[in-house]
N, C-alpha and C positions, 0 to 999 in steps of 0.2 A: 396670477403670478406663476411663472413656469415652475414645475415641480422637478426636483432632482431625483433620478432613479439611481440608487446606490447599490454597490456590490453587497448581496445579502450574506448573512451568516447562516449557512445551511446545516450546520451541526454545532454542538457546543464547543468543539475544539478547533473549528475552522478559523484561520487567521487570514488566509488569502486563497485565491482560486484562479482558474483559467477561464476566460470568457470564450467558450468553445464555439458558440454559434449564435447568431442573431436570427430569430424567427420573424422579426418585423423590420421594416426599412423606414428610413426617415420619410415622414409624410403619411404613414399608415395610421388609421384610426385604431385605438386600443380600448378595449372594454376591460373592466375589472374581472380578473380570472383568466384572461388570455395568456397563453404561453408566449413570452416575448424573447426569451433567450435560453440557452443551455449553459450551465455553469459546471465546470469540472473541478471536483475536489480531489483530495489525495486518494480517495477510494472509489468514487463513482461520478457519473455525469448526471446531473439533475436538472429538471425543468424549472425555470424561474417564471412565476406568474405575476402579472401586474395586479396591484392593489388599488390603483386609481384608473380613471378613464380619461381619454384625451387624444391628442395627436402626438406621435413621436417626432419631436421637433429637431433633435440633434443627437447623434450617437457619438459619445466621447471616447469610448474604448472600442477598438476594432476587434473583429473576430481573431481568435488565436493568441490574443495577448495573455501571457501568464504572469503570475506574481501580483495579481490585482488585490490589494488589501481590502478587507471587509470595510464597508462604509465609504469606499471611494466612489465618487459620482461616475456612472458609466453611461448615462444618457439623460436627456431633458425631455419632460413631457409637457406639452402645451395644453392649457385648458381652453374651454370654449371662448372664442373671440380673440385669442392670442395668436400671434404669428412668430415666425422665426426671428423677426426684427426685435422681439421682446427678450430674446435670450442675450444675456450679458456674457459674451464669450470670454472676456477677460476675467470675469469673476469665476466662471466655470474652470478655466485653465488654471487659475490660481488655486482652486480647491483640489486640483489633481496633483498627485505626486510627480515632480519633475523627473524625467528619465535620468538626468545626471545626479539628482539628489535622492533617487529611490533607494530604499533599504537594500543593502548588498548582502549576498551570502557571506558566511564567515570567512571562506577561503579568499573571496575578493577583498574583504576588509583587511585581512592579514597581508595580502599582496600590496594593497594601497598603503598600509602603514609602513611596510618595509621600504617601498619606493620613496616614501616621504622622508625616511630617516637616512637612507643610503642612496645617494645619487651616483649612478654608474656612468662612466664616461661613454660617450656615443662613438660608434665606429661606422664605417661605410656600410656594414652589413646590418646596422641597427639605426635606421633613420628616425627622425622625429616623426612619430605616427600621429601627432595631434593635428597636423595640418598637411594637406595635400600640396604638391608643388605649386598649384595655382593660388594657394593661400586659403582655400576653402577648408573649414574646420572639419575634422573627421571625428564623429562621436563613437566612442568605444569604451567598454568597461575596463577598469584597471586590470582585471584578470585576463581579458582578451588581449590587451596590449602586451602584458608580460609573456603570454604564450606565443604571440606573434613575434616578439623579439627573440624568444628562445629558439623558435623554428625558422627565423630569418624571413618572415613573411611581411611584405609591405602592405599596410592596412588600406592603402588607396586601391588595391586590387581586390579587396574583399567586400562583398555585398552584405550589409547588415540586415538582419531579420528581427531585431529587437524593436521596442517601442520607438517610433519616429526614425526608423532606419538605423538604430544604434547597433554597433557590432558587438556581439556577445560571444561567450566562450564557444558555443555550438557552431557559430559561423567559421571560427578559426579551425575547429576540428574537421568541419566538412569541406574546407577549402581545398580544391584540387589543382590550383594553378601552380606555376613554376615558382618555387621559393627562392629567395635571395640566398647567396652563399652564407654558410654559417661561419662563426668565428673559429680561429685555428686552435681548437682545444684538442689535446692529445686523447685519442679514444680510450686508451687503457686507463688513464687517470679518471676519465669521465665514467667509465664502467664501475670503477671502484667507489667513486663518490656516490653514485646513484644507488648502488646496491647496499651501501653501508649507511645511507642517510634515512632514518625512520621518519615517516610522515603519518598523519592520521589514517588509521586503517591498515598500516603496514608500509612496505616498499612502494614507491610510486611506480606502478606498473607501466604507465604510458611512457615515462622517461626512460625506464629500463628497456622497454621494447624498441623505442626509437634509437637508443644508443647501440643496441645489439642487432639492429636492422631486422626485427621480427615483424612480419606482416600481420596486420590486425584490422578489424573493422570497428570503429568507434560509434556507439549508439548512445545518444544523450539519455541520461537517466530521467525517467518520468517522475512526477511528484509522488506517485504511488510507490514506485521502487525506492525512492529516497526515504519515504516514511517507513517502509518495511525494514530497510537497512538500519535506520535509526532505532526503531523499536526493538529489533532483534539484538542489536549491539547492547542496548540498554538492559534488555532482559538478561543476557549472559553476564554482564558486568555487575549487575545489582541484585539479581535473584540467586540465592544459593540453591542450585539444582541438586537433586539426587534422583536416582533412577531405580525402579523395580520392575521386574518382568514376571509374567505368569502365563502358563499354557492353558488354553480353553479347548475342550473337545466340542466339535461343531455338529456331530452327527444328528443329535436330537433336534437342534435348531434348523438344520438344513431340511430334515424330514417335515417339520412343522411348516417351514416356509413354502415348500412344494405343495403341501396340502392347502394352505391358505390361498396361494396363487391359483391353484386349479379350481378352487371353489369360487374365486373372484370372477372367473370367466372373462378376463380382460378388463374388468372395471378398474382395477389397480394392480400393481405388481410390486410386492414387497422385496426389498434388497437386503443383503446381509448387513449393509451399513445401517439400514433402518432399525434392525434388531440391536445393533451395537449402540446406537443413539438412545434407544429406549432403555437398554440395560444400564447405560451410564447415568441417565436421569434418575432411574430407580435407585442405583447405588449411591448417588448423592443424597437422596432422602434417607436411605438406610444408614449411611455414615455421614451425618451432617457436619462433622468436624472437617471433612474434606471439601465441603462446599463453602469455601472461605476466601478472604482476601486480607492482605497485610496493609496496615497503615501505621505510621509511627506512633499514633495516639492509641489505636485500638485494633483488634482483629475483628473483621466483619464476618458474621456467619449468615449466609443467605437463606431465606425462607422459601425461595423458589429455585427449581432446578432448570436453568437455562443452558442448553448445550450448544456451544459454538462448533461448527463443522467446517474444517479446512476445505476450501474449494480453489483449485488452480485455475487462474485466468491468464489471458495473454499478457496482462500488465503485471501480474504477481499474485501472491496468495491473499485471499480474503476469507473471512470466517462468518458467514451468515448464521443466524441463531434460531434454533428450535426452542421456543419458550415453553416452560412447563412440560418438558419432555417426558417426565414421569407420568403425567396425567393423560397424555394423548394416546389414542389407539394407533397401532402400527400403520393403518391405512392413511390416517391424517398426517403422521410424520412423513410418510412416503410422498404424498402429494405436496406438502409444504416444502420438503427438501428439493424436489424436482423443480418447483417454481423458483425457489431462492437461488439454486445453482444456475438456472437459466438466466435470471436477471443479473446475477453476479458476473457472469461472463459477458453480458451486454453492458455492464457498468450502470445498471438501473436500480440498484438497491438504495433504499432510504437509510439515512444514518442509524436510525433506531433498529434496523434489521441486521446490522453488523457491529454495532458498538454495544458493549456490555457482555453478557454471557457470564456464567459462573464456573464453567469448565469446558475444555475443548477436546474434540476428537479429530485425529488425523489418520486417514486410512490410505496406505500405499500398497495394499494387497493386490489391487488390480494391475500393478506394475511388476508383480512377482517378488516384491521385497518381503523377506521373511520376518525381519525384525529391525527396528530402528528406534532411536531416541529423539524426541521432538523438543523444541524450545518452548518454554512456557510463554503464554500470551498475557502479559501483565494488564490489569491488576489481578488476573486469575492466579490460582495457586497450583493448578494441575492441568495436564494435558495427557490424553491417552493415545499412544501411537499403536496402530493396528497393522499387523502384517498379513501375508497371504495364508490361506488354508493349505495345509500340506498333509498328504496321505501317508500314514505310517502304521506299522503293526501295533496292536494293542491287545490287552487281555480283557475278555468279557467276564461276567460274574462267575462263570464256571471254570475260569482259568484257561480258556481256549484262546489261541491267537487269532485275532480278527482284524480286518482293515479298518482304520479309523482316520478321521480328519481332525487335525489340530491347528490352532491359530495362536500366535504369540502376541500378547498385549503388553506394552511397556508404558508404565506411568512415569512422567517427569513431575516432580513435586517441589514446591517451595518449602524448604526446611524451617522457615520462620513461622509458618502457620500449620504445616502438616508434618507431624513426627513420623518416623519410620513405621511404627506399628499402625498408625492411622492410615498411611499410604497402603500398607499391605492389606489391611482390612477392606479398604475401598476396592482394590483390585480383586480381592477374593469375592466381594459382593458382585462385581461385574461377571466374574467367572461363574458364580452360582446361577445367575439369571440366564446366561448364555447356555449353560449345560442343562438347565431346567427351564426351557423357554415357556412352558405353560404358565409358570408363575408370573410372567410378564403380561398375561392376558386376563388376570383376575384382579 
């Protein structure tokens, strides 16, 4: 009997993904363990391995299709002695979500509900976009139809890139053809209504830019960027942040770093960030009350110091984790961090390598930023924002003025779990380790 290959759940929180690439074609022989496809989640692109062997009889979901729900059939595998004639295509199609009935984003649902309750009169500039002049039906999402009407675009001139040629929002945004004349709305009134009408996330920037004739380039938000936006908005709305800053003198750490790297003779190269990661891990163990997370039922105090490190990628920010950062030597932290950062930028991290962590570090010192406040990464309760080292005059033990290098570290804390005194104690512990770096080696 043909075996259905379904969209896998590649992480505990994954609900849907993008079928980025097929590594096998219809008719290819597949062995258990073969990589048959690449699946793109909100944070990474992962290889999908076959668990059964046979012949790839039919591909049901084409490359580049996004929004494929977990457990949706994506292909059919034929066992020995079976052929393509054994595939019940009707059954397979019935098991797939229909493009017209596929779950819609909230903004599309809202647009659809609005159109169902308020039927606007049609004008010559707003033709019926459901059918082309020859009677052929045009498949388009409700949001795409609404945007097309707003911009005076005739859907018959737009090529759809969604499932089965369906016209989606991005197709309207990328359409560069001649738009139909727009309705005779008074510009001044339109400006006022757009600027004063609040929408989710603030003023509708696109409509305002269109009304004011402001040139722009629209780039469709990736799943990763949408996830980042959702999580950061949630963090600022639900987590009561407060901020503390402390100055750390770096001279002793910089001298030790140079000595270690010189003796390594190229085997490894320790960075300032490696010392900061180590100091943060040790501080979490020294001040265990800061190594915590809030839940409505209880506060969780972690027994392991796992430090998430912010890495900028082309698609957005991701935080790979150095687990047991307090226990690892600087050379191990350095090699792990280089490997994690490289694979993060290539989108090759495994979910367990970026999900979790008990505290985060974000370092913008390499960009010359002296001080900043970061947003907490829930469910963590703290993040340490690190600025650039700055040379300033200081006093030595004899009271003489000498040049010194200082760095500002700013902690963002969740006040539900970390009281002000605990946050201050945690930052002081980081300062003590950085200013006395030999204590990190014993």
